[in-house]
C-alpha positions as CSV (number, residue, x, y, z in Angstrom):
1,G,132.8,84.9,75.8
2,I,130.6,81.9,76.7
3,Y,127.3,80.9,75.2
4,L,125.3,78.2,77.0
5,F,122.3,77.1,74.9
6,N,119.0,76.3,76.5
7,P,118.9,72.6,77.4
8,K,116.6,70.1,75.7
9,I,115.2,67.5,78.1
10,T,113.6,64.3,77.0
11,D,112.9,61.2,79.1
12,D,115.4,62.1,81.8
13,I,118.1,62.9,79.2
14,I,119.4,66.4,79.1
15,E,121.1,67.7,75.9
16,Q,122.9,70.9,75.9
17,E,125.4,72.9,73.8
18,C,128.1,75.3,74.9
19,Y,130.5,77.5,73.1
20,Y,133.5,79.0,74.9
21,G,135.8,81.2,72.8
22,F,136.2,84.3,70.7
23,W,133.5,86.2,68.8
24,K,133.6,88.8,66.0
25,N,130.5,90.6,64.7
26,N,128.2,88.2,66.7
27,K,129.8,85.1,65.1
28,K,132.1,82.5,66.6
29,N,135.5,83.5,65.3
30,H,139.2,82.8,65.8
31,H,139.7,80.0,68.4
32,G,137.1,78.3,70.5
33,I,135.6,75.2,72.1
34,Y,132.2,74.0,71.1
35,I,130.7,71.2,73.2
36,W,127.6,69.0,72.7
37,M,126.7,67.3,75.9
38,K,124.2,64.5,76.5
39,E,123.7,63.0,80.0
40,N,121.1,61.5,82.3
41,I,119.6,64.1,84.6
42,N,119.9,61.8,87.6
43,N,123.4,60.6,86.9
44,T,125.6,63.5,85.7
45,D,129.2,62.3,85.9
46,F,131.9,61.8,83.3
47,D,131.5,58.0,83.1
48,N,127.8,58.3,82.1
49,A,128.1,61.4,79.9
50,N,128.2,61.2,76.1
51,F,129.6,64.2,74.3
52,S,131.3,65.7,71.3
53,A,133.5,68.7,71.2
54,Y,135.4,70.8,68.6
55,I,138.6,72.6,69.7
56,G,140.3,74.8,67.2
57,E,140.1,77.6,64.6
58,I,136.7,78.9,63.7
59,R,136.0,81.6,61.1
60,N,132.5,83.2,60.8
61,D,130.8,80.3,62.6
62,Q,132.6,77.7,60.5
63,Y,135.2,75.2,61.6
64,K,138.5,75.5,59.9
65,R,141.3,73.4,61.5
66,G,141.2,71.7,64.8
67,S,140.3,68.6,66.8
68,F,136.9,66.9,67.0
69,L,136.5,64.6,70.0
70,T,133.7,62.2,70.7
71,K,133.0,60.2,73.9
72,D,130.4,57.6,73.3
73,D,130.0,55.5,76.5
74,D,133.4,54.0,76.9
75,N,134.5,54.7,73.3
76,Y,136.8,57.7,72.6
77,Y,137.5,59.1,69.2
78,L,139.6,62.0,68.0
79,Y,139.9,63.6,64.6
80,H,142.5,66.3,63.9
81,G,142.6,68.1,60.6
82,N,140.9,70.5,58.3
83,F,137.1,71.1,57.8
84,D,135.3,72.5,54.9
85,A,132.7,75.3,55.2
86,D,129.9,72.7,55.8
87,G,131.9,70.9,58.5
88,T,133.0,68.1,56.2
89,K,136.4,66.6,57.1
90,N,138.9,67.1,54.2
91,D,142.6,66.9,54.8
92,D,145.7,65.3,53.1
93,K,147.4,64.6,56.4
94,A,144.7,64.2,59.0
95,F,144.9,62.1,62.1
96,F,142.1,59.8,63.5
97,Y,142.4,58.0,66.8
98,S,140.1,55.4,68.2
99,A,140.7,54.3,71.8
100,K,138.4,51.3,71.3
101,N,141.2,49.3,69.6
102,D,144.1,51.7,70.2
103,R,144.2,52.5,66.5
104,L,145.6,55.6,64.9
105,I,145.3,56.7,61.2
106,R,147.3,59.3,59.5
107,G,146.3,60.0,55.9
108,K,144.0,61.6,53.4
109,I,140.4,62.2,54.3
110,V,138.0,63.3,51.6
111,N,134.3,64.1,52.4
112,N,134.6,62.3,55.8
113,V,136.0,59.1,54.2
114,F,139.5,57.7,54.7
115,V,141.1,57.5,51.2
116,N,144.7,56.5,51.9
117,G,147.4,56.5,54.6
118,Y,149.0,54.7,57.4
119,V,147.1,52.7,60.1
120,A,148.9,51.7,63.3
121,F,147.7,49.5,66.1
122,F,149.5,49.9,69.5
123,D,150.4,47.4,72.2
124,E,150.0,47.9,76.0
125,E,153.4,49.6,76.2
126,G,152.4,52.2,73.6
127,E,154.6,50.7,70.9
128,V,153.4,50.1,67.3
129,R,152.2,46.5,67.1
130,D,151.0,46.6,63.5
131,L,151.5,49.1,60.8
132,V,150.0,49.1,57.3
133,Y,149.7,51.5,54.4
134,V,146.3,51.2,52.8
135,E,144.6,52.9,49.8
136,F,141.0,52.6,48.8
137,D,139.3,53.1,45.4
138,S,136.2,55.1,44.8
139,K,134.0,52.1,45.8
140,D,135.6,51.8,49.2
141,K,137.5,48.6,48.2
142,V,141.1,48.2,49.0
143,K,143.2,49.3,46.0
144,A,146.6,48.9,47.6
145,L,147.9,47.4,50.9
146,K,151.4,47.4,52.2
147,Q,152.5,45.6,55.4
148,S,155.3,47.1,57.5
149,D,157.7,44.4,56.4
150,E,157.1,45.5,52.8
151,M,158.0,49.2,53.5
152,E,161.3,50.8,53.0
153,E,163.0,51.2,56.4
154,D,162.9,55.1,56.3
155,E,159.2,55.0,55.3
156,K,158.4,52.6,58.1
157,N,160.4,54.5,60.8
158,N,159.0,57.9,59.8
159,A,155.4,56.6,59.9
160,Q,155.9,54.9,63.2
161,E,157.6,58.0,64.8
162,D,154.9,60.3,63.5
163,L,152.0,58.2,64.7
164,T,153.6,57.4,68.0
165,R,154.4,61.1,68.7
166,F,150.8,62.1,67.9
167,R,149.4,59.3,70.1
168,N,151.6,60.3,73.0
169,V,150.5,63.9,72.7
170,I,146.8,63.0,72.9
171,L,147.2,60.5,75.7
172,D,149.6,62.6,77.8
173,T,146.7,64.9,78.7
174,D,143.1,63.9,79.6
175,Y,141.5,66.1,77.0
176,F,138.1,64.3,77.3
177,G,138.1,64.7,81.1
178,E,139.2,68.4,80.9
179,L,136.5,69.2,78.3
180,Y,133.9,67.6,80.5
181,Q,135.1,69.6,83.5
182,R,135.2,72.8,81.6
183,Y,131.6,72.3,80.5
184,K,130.6,71.6,84.1
185,D,132.5,74.7,85.4
186,V,130.9,77.0,82.8
187,K,127.4,75.6,83.5
188,S,127.9,75.9,87.3
189,F,129.2,79.5,87.0
190,I,126.3,80.5,84.8
191,N,123.7,78.9,87.1
192,E,125.2,80.5,90.2
193,H,125.9,84.0,88.9
194,M,123.7,84.7,85.9
195,N,120.2,83.2,86.6
């Protein structure tokens, strides 16, 4: 089913939440999409909207494993991995993509903080331009850093293939545009048929 929350309007800005997915015992359960939308009332199009969305597994109103996407003006971010009961990101092999600098991280995330893993920057052709392995200590200081030319060939190739494959998957489809359109379609349907 679909649940569209009442909008909150402040100074020409409308904020609204929408859940689209499965329910069990009146709780979000199984798979679903949860969208938080913020846009100007007078200019409601994709370019001017800011939003976040969760897509994935939900158990008893709690996120389990999925993707969390954020569009903040022209910045696009995507996290894919596990979540704890309180929504905290914790995963040994999570992915985090930032379109701002075409950077992709694969590694360990503990309490929403990147602990260790591979960081790749891509060029205009979608090839890995820079690859490093980094590890942080408990005070967020770099504990270990390994450049790609210091890696064993298998390690380097496996990391590049894994990161490139994931990047291609998320860029092959316009997930951000599709989520925005889904929200608009749901809202339009509810306004036309259920008011």
